[in-house]
C-alpha positions in Angstrom: 96.8 -34.2 202.9 99.9 -35.2 201.5 102.6 -32.6 200.3 102.5 -32.0 196.6 105.6 -30.7 194.8 104.3 -28.9 191.9 105.9 -25.8 190.1 106.9 -24.7 186.4 109.7 -23.6 184.5 110.4 -19.8 185.7 113.2 -17.1 184.5 116.6 -16.6 185.9 117.4 -12.9 185.2 120.7 -11.3 185.3 119.8 -8.8 187.8 117.4 -10.8 190.2 118.8 -14.2 189.5 117.6 -16.9 191.9 115.8 -14.5 194.0 113.7 -13.4 191.2 113.0 -17.2 190.3 111.6 -17.7 193.7 109.3 -14.8 193.7 107.9 -15.8 190.1 107.5 -19.4 191.5 105.5 -18.1 194.5 103.3 -15.9 192.2 102.1 -19.0 190.3 101.2 -20.9 193.7 104.1 -23.2 193.3 106.1 -24.6 195.9 109.2 -25.9 193.7 110.4 -24.7 190.3 112.9 -25.0 187.5 115.1 -22.6 185.8 118.0 -22.3 183.3 121.0 -20.3 184.5 120.8 -18.5 181.2 119.7 -18.7 177.7 119.4 -22.5 176.8 120.8 -21.7 173.2 124.1 -19.8 174.2 127.0 -19.9 176.7 126.3 -16.2 178.0 126.2 -16.6 181.9 126.4 -13.6 184.5 128.2 -14.5 187.5 126.2 -16.0 190.5 125.4 -13.4 192.9 125.8 -14.9 196.3 123.7 -12.3 198.3 121.0 -12.8 195.9 121.2 -16.4 196.4 121.3 -16.2 200.1 118.3 -13.8 200.1 116.4 -16.7 197.8 117.1 -19.5 200.2 115.8 -17.5 203.3 112.5 -16.4 201.0 112.3 -20.3 200.1 112.4 -21.3 203.7 109.9 -18.7 204.7 107.4 -20.2 202.0 108.2 -23.9 202.6 109.8 -24.5 199.3 112.2 -27.4 199.8 115.6 -26.7 198.3 116.1 -30.3 197.4 113.0 -30.3 195.1 114.1 -27.3 192.9 115.6 -28.2 189.4 118.0 -26.4 187.2 117.8 -27.4 183.3 121.1 -27.7 181.7 121.4 -25.7 178.2 120.3 -27.4 174.9 123.7 -26.6 173.2 125.6 -29.3 175.5 125.5 -32.6 173.1 127.4 -35.3 174.9 126.4 -37.9 172.3 128.5 -36.7 169.4 132.2 -36.5 169.7 132.9 -34.2 167.0 135.0 -30.9 167.4 132.5 -29.6 170.1 132.4 -32.5 172.2 135.3 -31.0 174.8 133.4 -27.8 174.8 130.4 -29.7 175.8 132.0 -31.5 178.5 133.8 -28.2 179.8 130.6 -26.4 179.6 128.5 -29.1 181.6 131.3 -29.0 184.0 131.0 -25.3 184.4 127.3 -25.5 184.7 127.4 -27.8 187.6 129.8 -25.6 189.2 127.1 -22.6 188.9 124.3 -25.2 190.0 126.6 -25.7 193.3 127.0 -22.1 194.1 123.2 -21.6 193.9 122.8 -24.6 196.4 120.7 -26.6 194.1 121.0 -30.5 193.8 119.1 -31.5 190.7 120.3 -30.8 187.1 118.1 -32.1 184.1 120.2 -32.8 181.0 119.0 -33.9 177.7 121.3 -37.0 176.8 122.2 -35.7 173.2 122.0 -36.5 169.7 124.3 -38.9 167.9 123.9 -37.2 164.7 124.5 -40.0 162.5 126.9 -42.2 164.7 124.1 -44.4 165.8 122.8 -44.7 169.2 125.4 -47.4 170.4 128.2 -44.9 169.8 126.1 -41.9 171.0 125.6 -43.8 174.4 129.1 -44.7 174.9 129.9 -40.9 174.1 127.4 -39.8 176.7 128.9 -42.3 179.3 132.6 -41.2 178.8 131.6 -37.6 178.9 129.5 -38.1 182.3 132.4 -40.2 183.8 134.7 -37.2 182.8 132.4 -34.5 184.4 131.3 -36.2 187.6 133.5 -37.3 190.4 133.3 -38.1 194.2 133.1 -34.4 195.1 130.2 -33.7 192.8 127.2 -32.6 194.7 124.9 -31.9 192.2 122.6 -34.8 190.9 122.4 -35.3 187.0 118.8 -36.1 185.9 118.9 -37.6 182.3 115.6 -36.6 180.4 113.7 -39.1 178.6 113.5 -38.0 175.0 110.8 -38.2 172.3 113.0 -39.8 169.7 113.2 -36.7 167.4 116.0 -36.9 164.7 119.1 -38.8 166.3 118.4 -38.1 170.1 119.5 -40.7 172.6 117.3 -41.6 175.4 114.1 -42.3 173.4 113.6 -45.7 175.5 114.1 -46.7 179.0 116.4 -49.0 177.6 118.8 -46.2 176.4 118.3 -44.7 179.6 119.5 -47.6 181.6 122.4 -48.3 179.3 123.6 -44.8 180.2 123.2 -45.4 184.0 124.7 -48.5 184.0 128.1 -47.2 182.9 128.4 -44.6 185.5 131.4 -44.6 187.7 129.5 -42.8 190.2 125.8 -44.3 189.7 124.5 -42.6 192.9 124.9 -39.2 191.2 123.0 -39.9 188.1 119.0 -40.6 187.8 116.3 -39.9 185.5 113.8 -37.1 184.6 110.8 -38.3 183.0 109.0 -36.1 180.7 105.3 -37.0 179.9 105.0 -35.3 176.5 108.4 -37.1 175.5 107.4 -40.5 176.5 104.1 -40.2 174.8 105.6 -39.1 171.6 108.3 -41.9 171.9 105.4 -44.6 172.2 104.6 -45.1 175.6 101.0 -44.7 176.3 100.0 -43.0 179.6 96.4 -44.6 179.6 97.6 -47.0 182.3 100.1 -45.4 184.6 100.8 -48.4 186.6 102.2 -50.2 183.2 104.5 -47.4 182.7 106.0 -47.3 186.2 106.2 -51.0 186.2 108.2 -50.8 182.8 110.4 -48.0 184.1 111.3 -49.8 187.4 111.9 -53.0 185.8 114.3 -51.5 183.3 115.9 -48.5 185.6 114.3 -48.6 188.9 112.1 -46.1 190.3 114.4 -45.1 193.0 116.2 -43.5 189.7 113.2 -41.1 189.2 113.9 -37.8 190.5 112.1 -35.4 188.3 108.5 -35.2 186.5 108.2 -32.9 183.6 104.5 -32.6 183.4 103.5 -31.7 180.0 100.6 -32.6 177.6 101.4 -33.5 173.9 100.1 -31.9 170.7 101.1 -35.0 169.0 99.7 -38.7 168.3 101.2 -41.5 170.4 104.6 -42.4 169.1 104.8 -39.3 166.8 108.6 -38.7 167.9 108.0 -35.0 167.4 108.1 -33.4 170.9 105.7 -30.4 170.9 104.4 -29.5 174.4 100.6 -28.9 175.0 98.8 -26.9 178.0 97.9 -29.3 180.8 95.1 -31.3 180.0 94.4 -29.8 176.5 96.5 -32.4 174.3 96.6 -35.9 173.3 97.5 -37.4 176.7 94.7 -35.4 178.7 94.0 -34.2 182.1 92.9 -37.7 183.8 96.0 -39.4 182.4 98.5 -36.5 183.6 96.6 -36.5 186.9 97.0 -40.1 187.4 100.7 -39.5 187.3 100.7 -36.3 189.7 98.7 -38.6 192.2 100.4 -41.7 191.9 101.3 -42.7 195.4 105.0 -44.2 194.1 105.7 -40.5 192.8 104.6 -38.4 195.6 108.0 -37.0 196.5 109.0 -36.6 193.0 109.0 -32.7 192.2 106.6 -32.1 189.1 107.5 -29.3 186.8 105.3 -27.7 184.2 107.0 -27.0 180.8 103.6 -26.1 179.1 103.4 -23.2 176.3 102.7 -19.9 177.0 99.1 -18.7 175.7 99.5 -16.3 172.8 97.0 -13.5 171.8 97.1 -11.0 168.9 96.4 -7.6 168.8 96.4 -6.2 165.4 99.7 -6.9 164.4 101.0 -7.3 168.0 101.3 -10.9 169.6 101.4 -10.9 173.6 102.2 -14.2 175.3 101.1 -15.1 178.9 102.6 -17.8 181.4 99.7 -20.5 181.8 101.3 -21.9 185.1 99.2 -19.9 187.9 96.3 -21.5 186.2 97.5 -24.8 185.5 98.9 -25.1 189.1 95.3 -24.0 190.3 93.6 -26.6 188.2 96.0 -29.4 189.4 95.2 -28.5 192.9 91.5 -28.3 192.6 91.8 -31.9 190.7 89.3 -30.4 188.1 90.0 -29.7 184.4 89.3 -26.0 183.7 87.6 -26.0 180.0 88.2 -22.2 180.0 91.9 -22.4 180.8 93.0 -20.5 177.7 90.3 -17.6 178.1 91.0 -17.3 181.8 94.6 -17.0 181.3 94.2 -14.2 178.8 91.3 -12.4 180.6 93.8 -12.4 183.7 96.8 -10.8 181.9 95.0 -8.4 179.7 93.6 -6.7 182.8 96.8 -5.9 183.7 
């Protein structure tokens, strides 16, 4: 059986760092994973612990996790599309994040292109190109993966054409590629009813060699809604079969596939608990069969603890 690179978003805690991320990924039955190096909404970051990083690399080797398939997600607060008073901060913070990712020994960094906030997409894309060319130089070992966006508000990167324009402006084109998010492209108006058609479009406009990461999310929304609300795997408007057709596509076998599906909630009187779905979603994907009791199985599993 060919290797399936499947994983999910995991935590990166101050006292456990990358080692804790690997342990969590393994608990879900994953062989890759994605994490933020700190809260995505702020700049608070712990120094990288090189000893914990070394132990994490050792654990990855022992469990056949290919380090080149592991992903870091850049924080949301980095907006390269609007050249307002926060533009220089965004550039500086992205540089710092790249340095952290390099210290962790990770190669792939997913980045939201940014929102132009009224400047217009053309100006927003110009700003993104200028910022990335400021941040990336010949020594940068990290590969930036621009994420396809749903088109909410003034987001740039809502079409393959917009992503292509950014890539064409790069001084170091081999260091910038794409993260395709299934929920986002669905919400942007690309139907996944025929995966071959989507990949043909992507190849014609961007090139499949530039597709470095897949975010495997179902959607709560109708096609073209531009809302960006993820749903658990197989329970949304994209559906299990269409998502599996992406996962199993022979042209995508080397691309790491990352779940960012929502935690499952359960209320007890006035208390609410939330549970990660990834162990069960990964199992379902490996079995190639929809689990129609997915939510209940997740709740029952974590309740017993």
